[in-house]
C-alpha positions as CSV (number, residue, x, y, z in Angstrom):
1,X,3.0,26.3,-3.3
2,X,3.2,27.4,0.3
3,X,0.2,28.6,2.2
4,X,0.5,31.7,4.4
5,X,-2.7,30.8,6.2
6,X,-2.9,29.4,9.8
7,X,-2.7,25.6,10.1
8,X,-6.0,23.9,9.4
9,X,-8.3,22.8,12.2
10,X,-8.5,19.3,10.8
11,X,-7.4,16.8,8.1
12,X,-9.7,14.7,6.0
13,X,-9.5,12.0,3.5
14,X,-11.3,13.8,0.7
15,X,-11.2,11.3,-2.2
16,X,-10.1,7.8,-3.2
17,X,-9.3,6.1,-6.5
18,X,-7.9,2.8,-7.9
19,X,-6.7,1.3,-11.1
20,X,-5.9,-2.3,-12.2
21,X,-4.7,-3.6,-15.6
22,X,-7.4,-5.1,-17.9
23,X,-5.9,-8.6,-17.7
24,X,-7.4,-10.6,-15.0
25,X,-5.6,-13.9,-14.2
26,X,-7.1,-16.7,-12.1
27,X,-5.1,-19.4,-10.4
28,X,-6.1,-21.8,-13.1
29,X,-4.9,-19.4,-15.8
30,X,-1.6,-19.1,-13.9
31,X,-1.2,-22.9,-13.8
32,X,-1.0,-22.8,-17.6
33,X,2.5,-21.3,-17.5
34,X,3.6,-21.8,-13.9
35,X,4.0,-25.2,-12.2
36,X,1.2,-24.7,-9.7
37,X,-2.6,-25.1,-9.1
38,X,-5.6,-23.5,-7.5
39,X,-5.5,-26.2,-4.9
40,X,-2.0,-25.2,-3.8
41,X,-2.4,-21.4,-4.0
42,X,-5.9,-20.7,-2.5
43,X,-5.6,-22.4,0.9
44,X,-2.1,-21.1,1.5
45,X,-2.6,-17.5,0.5
46,X,-6.3,-16.8,0.0
47,X,-5.6,-15.6,-3.5
48,X,-8.0,-16.6,-6.3
49,X,-7.3,-13.9,-9.0
50,X,-4.9,-11.1,-9.6
51,X,-4.4,-8.4,-12.4
52,X,-1.2,-8.4,-14.5
53,X,-0.1,-5.6,-16.7
54,X,1.6,-5.9,-20.1
55,X,4.9,-4.3,-21.3
56,X,3.1,-1.2,-22.5
57,X,1.5,-0.2,-19.2
58,X,3.8,1.6,-16.9
59,X,3.6,2.1,-13.1
60,X,3.0,5.8,-13.8
61,X,0.0,4.9,-16.0
62,X,-1.7,3.0,-13.3
63,X,-0.9,5.7,-10.7
64,X,-2.2,8.5,-13.0
65,X,-5.5,6.7,-13.5
66,X,-5.9,6.1,-9.7
67,X,-5.0,9.7,-8.8
68,X,-7.3,11.2,-11.5
69,X,-10.2,9.3,-10.0
70,X,-9.3,10.3,-6.4
71,X,-9.0,14.0,-7.4
72,X,-12.3,13.9,-9.1
73,X,-14.0,12.1,-6.2
74,X,-12.6,14.8,-3.9
75,X,-14.3,17.4,-6.0
76,X,-11.0,18.9,-7.0
77,X,-9.0,19.7,-10.2
78,X,-5.5,18.3,-10.7
79,X,-4.1,21.9,-10.5
80,X,-5.5,22.1,-6.9
81,X,-2.9,19.6,-5.7
82,X,0.1,21.0,-3.8
83,X,2.0,17.7,-3.6
84,X,1.9,14.2,-5.0
85,X,3.6,11.3,-3.2
86,X,4.0,8.1,-5.1
87,X,4.9,5.0,-3.1
88,X,6.4,2.4,-5.4
89,X,9.2,-0.2,-5.5
90,X,8.7,-0.6,-9.3
91,X,9.3,2.9,-10.7
92,X,9.2,3.5,-14.4
93,X,12.9,4.5,-14.4
94,X,15.4,5.4,-11.8
95,X,15.2,9.1,-12.7
96,X,12.9,11.0,-13.0
97,X,10.7,10.1,-10.1
98,X,7.6,8.3,-11.0
99,X,5.7,10.9,-9.1
100,X,6.9,13.6,-11.5
101,X,5.6,11.6,-14.4
102,X,2.2,11.2,-12.7
103,X,2.0,15.0,-12.1
104,X,2.6,15.6,-15.8
105,X,0.2,12.9,-17.0
106,X,-2.7,14.2,-14.9
107,X,-2.0,17.9,-15.7
108,X,-1.1,19.0,-12.2
109,X,2.1,20.9,-13.1
110,X,3.8,22.6,-11.1
111,X,2.7,20.4,-8.2
112,X,5.5,19.1,-5.9
113,X,6.4,15.4,-6.3
114,X,8.3,12.7,-4.5
115,X,8.7,8.9,-4.6
116,X,8.9,6.7,-1.6
117,X,10.2,3.1,-1.5
118,X,9.1,1.3,1.6
119,X,7.7,-1.6,-0.4
120,X,4.3,-2.6,1.1
121,X,4.5,0.0,3.9
122,X,4.6,2.8,1.3
123,X,1.0,4.1,1.4
124,X,1.0,4.2,5.2
125,X,4.2,6.3,5.1
126,X,2.7,8.5,2.4
127,X,-0.5,9.2,4.5
128,X,1.7,10.1,7.5
129,X,3.7,12.6,5.3
130,X,0.5,14.1,3.9
131,X,-1.0,14.5,7.4
132,X,2.1,16.2,8.7
133,X,2.4,18.6,5.8
134,X,-1.2,19.6,6.0
135,X,-1.2,19.9,9.8
136,X,1.7,22.3,9.5
137,X,-0.3,24.6,7.2
138,X,2.1,24.3,4.4
139,X,-0.3,22.5,2.0
140,X,-4.0,22.1,1.5
141,X,-4.4,19.2,-0.9
142,X,-2.0,16.2,-1.2
143,X,-2.4,13.1,-3.4
144,X,-0.9,9.9,-2.1
145,X,-0.7,6.9,-4.5
146,X,0.6,3.4,-4.0
147,X,1.4,1.9,-7.3
148,X,3.3,-1.3,-8.2
149,X,3.8,-3.7,-11.1
150,X,5.2,-6.6,-9.1
151,X,4.8,-8.8,-12.2
152,X,7.9,-7.1,-13.6
153,X,10.2,-8.1,-10.7
154,X,9.1,-11.7,-9.9
155,X,10.8,-14.8,-11.3
156,X,8.1,-16.6,-13.1
157,X,10.0,-19.8,-12.7
158,X,9.8,-19.4,-8.9
159,X,6.4,-20.8,-8.0
160,X,6.9,-20.0,-4.3
161,X,6.6,-16.3,-4.9
162,X,5.3,-15.4,-8.4
163,X,1.8,-16.7,-7.5
164,X,1.4,-14.1,-4.7
165,X,1.5,-10.8,-6.5
166,X,-0.5,-8.6,-8.7
167,X,-0.3,-5.1,-10.3
168,X,-2.4,-2.1,-9.3
169,X,-2.6,1.4,-8.0
170,X,-4.6,2.9,-5.1
171,X,-4.8,6.6,-4.4
172,X,-6.0,8.9,-1.6
173,X,-6.4,12.7,-1.6
174,X,-5.8,14.2,1.8
175,X,-7.1,17.7,2.4
176,X,-7.3,20.4,5.0
177,X,-10.6,20.5,6.9
178,X,-12.5,23.0,9.0
179,X,-13.7,20.1,11.2
180,X,-11.2,19.6,14.0
181,X,-12.6,16.1,14.6
182,X,-11.3,15.0,11.2
183,X,-7.6,14.1,11.9
184,X,-4.8,11.7,12.0
185,X,-4.7,10.7,15.7
186,X,-1.6,8.4,15.6
187,X,1.2,7.4,13.3
188,X,4.3,5.3,13.5
189,X,6.9,4.1,11.0
190,X,9.6,1.5,11.8
191,X,12.4,-0.4,10.1
192,X,15.0,-3.1,10.7
193,X,17.6,-3.2,7.9
194,X,19.2,-6.2,9.6
195,X,16.2,-8.2,8.4
196,X,16.3,-6.9,4.9
197,X,17.5,-10.2,3.4
198,X,14.1,-11.7,4.2
199,X,12.7,-9.8,1.3
200,X,14.9,-8.1,-1.3
201,X,15.8,-7.7,-5.0
202,X,19.5,-8.3,-5.7
203,X,21.2,-6.8,-8.8
204,X,24.3,-8.9,-8.6
205,X,26.1,-11.6,-6.5
206,X,27.4,-9.0,-4.1
207,X,23.8,-8.1,-3.1
208,X,23.1,-11.6,-1.9
209,X,23.5,-11.8,1.9
210,X,26.2,-14.0,3.3
211,X,25.0,-17.6,3.4
212,X,21.9,-16.5,1.4
213,X,22.5,-18.5,-1.8
214,X,20.4,-21.3,-0.6
215,X,17.3,-19.2,-0.8
216,X,18.3,-17.4,-4.0
217,X,15.9,-18.3,-6.8
218,X,18.7,-18.1,-9.4
219,X,17.7,-14.9,-11.2
220,X,18.9,-11.4,-10.4
221,X,16.6,-8.3,-10.4
222,X,13.8,-10.5,-9.1
223,X,12.1,-10.6,-5.7
224,X,13.7,-13.0,-3.2
225,X,11.6,-13.9,-0.2
226,X,12.1,-16.1,2.9
227,X,8.4,-16.8,3.4
228,X,8.8,-18.3,6.8
229,X,10.7,-15.3,8.3
230,X,8.4,-12.8,6.7
231,X,5.3,-14.6,8.0
232,X,6.7,-14.6,11.6
233,X,7.8,-11.0,11.4
234,X,4.6,-9.7,9.9
235,X,2.2,-11.4,12.3
236,X,4.0,-9.8,15.3
237,X,4.5,-6.5,13.6
238,X,0.8,-6.1,12.7
239,X,-0.3,-6.9,16.2
240,X,2.2,-4.6,17.8
241,X,1.3,-1.7,15.5
242,X,-2.4,-2.0,16.3
243,X,-1.9,-2.5,20.0
244,X,0.3,0.7,20.1
245,X,-2.2,2.7,18.1
246,X,-5.0,1.8,20.5
247,X,-2.8,2.4,23.6
248,X,-1.7,5.8,22.5
249,X,-5.2,7.0,21.5
250,X,-7.1,5.4,24.4
251,X,-9.4,3.6,22.0
252,X,-10.6,0.0,22.2
253,X,-11.3,-2.5,19.4
254,X,-15.0,-1.7,19.7
255,X,-14.3,2.0,18.9
256,X,-12.7,1.1,15.6
257,X,-14.9,1.0,12.5
258,X,-12.4,-0.8,10.3
259,X,-8.8,-2.1,10.2
260,X,-7.4,-1.8,6.7
261,X,-4.3,-4.0,6.5
262,X,-1.8,-4.5,3.7
263,X,-3.0,-7.5,1.8
264,X,-0.1,-9.9,2.3
265,X,-1.5,-13.4,3.1
266,X,-4.9,-14.5,4.3
267,X,-3.5,-16.9,6.9
268,X,-1.1,-14.2,8.2
269,X,-4.0,-11.7,8.5
270,X,-6.4,-14.1,10.1
271,X,-3.8,-15.2,12.7
272,X,-3.0,-11.6,13.7
273,X,-6.6,-10.4,14.0
274,X,-7.9,-13.3,16.0
275,X,-5.1,-12.7,18.6
276,X,-6.1,-9.0,18.7
277,X,-9.8,-9.7,19.3
278,X,-11.2,-7.9,16.3
279,X,-14.3,-9.5,14.7
280,X,-14.1,-10.5,11.0
281,X,-16.4,-7.7,9.9
282,X,-13.9,-5.0,11.1
283,X,-11.0,-6.4,9.0
284,X,-11.2,-5.6,5.3
285,X,-9.9,-8.3,3.0
286,X,-9.7,-8.3,-0.8
287,X,-6.5,-10.3,-1.4
288,X,-8.7,-13.0,-2.9
289,X,-9.4,-10.7,-5.9
290,X,-6.2,-8.7,-6.3
291,X,-3.4,-10.7,-4.7
292,X,-0.6,-8.9,-2.9
293,X,-0.2,-5.5,-4.7
294,X,2.4,-4.1,-2.4
295,X,2.0,-0.3,-1.9
296,X,-1.3,-0.3,-3.7
297,X,-3.2,-2.7,-1.5
298,X,-4.4,-0.4,1.3
299,X,-5.5,2.2,-1.3
300,X,-7.5,-0.5,-3.1
301,X,-9.2,-1.5,0.2
302,X,-10.0,2.1,1.2
303,X,-11.5,2.9,-2.2
304,X,-13.7,-0.2,-2.2
305,X,-14.9,0.6,1.3
306,X,-15.7,4.2,0.3
307,X,-17.5,3.1,-2.8
308,X,-19.6,0.6,-0.8
309,X,-20.6,3.4,1.6
310,X,-19.2,1.4,4.6
311,X,-17.2,4.4,6.1
312,X,-18.8,7.5,7.5
313,X,-17.6,10.8,8.8
314,X,-16.4,10.4,12.4
315,X,-15.4,6.7,12.0
316,X,-12.1,5.6,13.4
317,X,-10.0,3.6,10.9
318,X,-6.5,2.0,11.3
319,X,-4.2,1.6,8.3
320,X,-1.4,-1.0,9.0
321,X,1.3,-2.5,6.9
322,X,4.6,-4.3,6.8
323,X,7.0,-4.8,3.9
324,X,10.5,-5.0,2.5
325,X,13.2,-3.2,4.4
326,X,12.0,-4.7,6.6
327,X,9.5,-1.9,7.3
328,X,6.3,-1.6,9.2
329,X,3.9,1.0,10.5
330,X,0.4,2.2,11.2
331,X,-1.8,5.3,11.0
332,X,-5.1,5.8,12.9
333,X,-7.5,8.4,11.5
334,X,-10.9,9.8,12.5
335,X,-12.6,10.3,9.2
């Protein structure tokens, strides 16, 4: 659906939505079937509860619910969407794209659709794609949804990793605006495939990096993570992304209303923000209630902030994430 009109004056975040499975699992609940405890999980990760889906609930189901809410909150109909971008590392199937299934489930046909797999960086990448498409004048309304069911790809016998993750979807509708002050001021996406073995999902023995059997949890098709390497990488990547965003826009920490980071680990986030000089009330954290939900996490945060009325038109907001690939990136918006 290509627009012949001139490019819009601005770009705005028009609506948000989120979805989680009905099953809420506390650390104590988890300890009933995993050799762990609340005393071990909470101080190391900041996680208290997470939501886990059952076999009947698909990634596309969570995504469709979140997008439906975001479209409604934007005052639109599903058929108003020109494009739907689904960021996920747990698609329903390899083909068709999960985004296509979501378009069908919400009644948005013949909306364009595409999947992205940048793990936890997915929603940041999707927002950048949406901003560029709308800025070009090609589209007016784009839905971006991060949706993951990480419970389906963790090894539940690996207590180092399985306690970290939850299932969820977070969605954002990005629309053309007549207000030129509403815009995406800065974006960057980066990757380093040479560090991919710090966070990966092998299908067979040939996918395990040379010398990587020591960290292999013994089960293929499950998430393998070198926690120490990911931690070191993420702290520096988050800081560098935010510093670059401020440098290129000429803004200072005092100008920023909120930093919305991927919810990876509370100690990791705390370390990064203290070094950047941001006060606690400018960093949104909800990992305690949802765990690490990969591509969904930033969408969950943005929706909660919106529902709480903590963001206003004109505010500067930074979205920043790092994930498997390894990938990392940031996007700075004036709402």
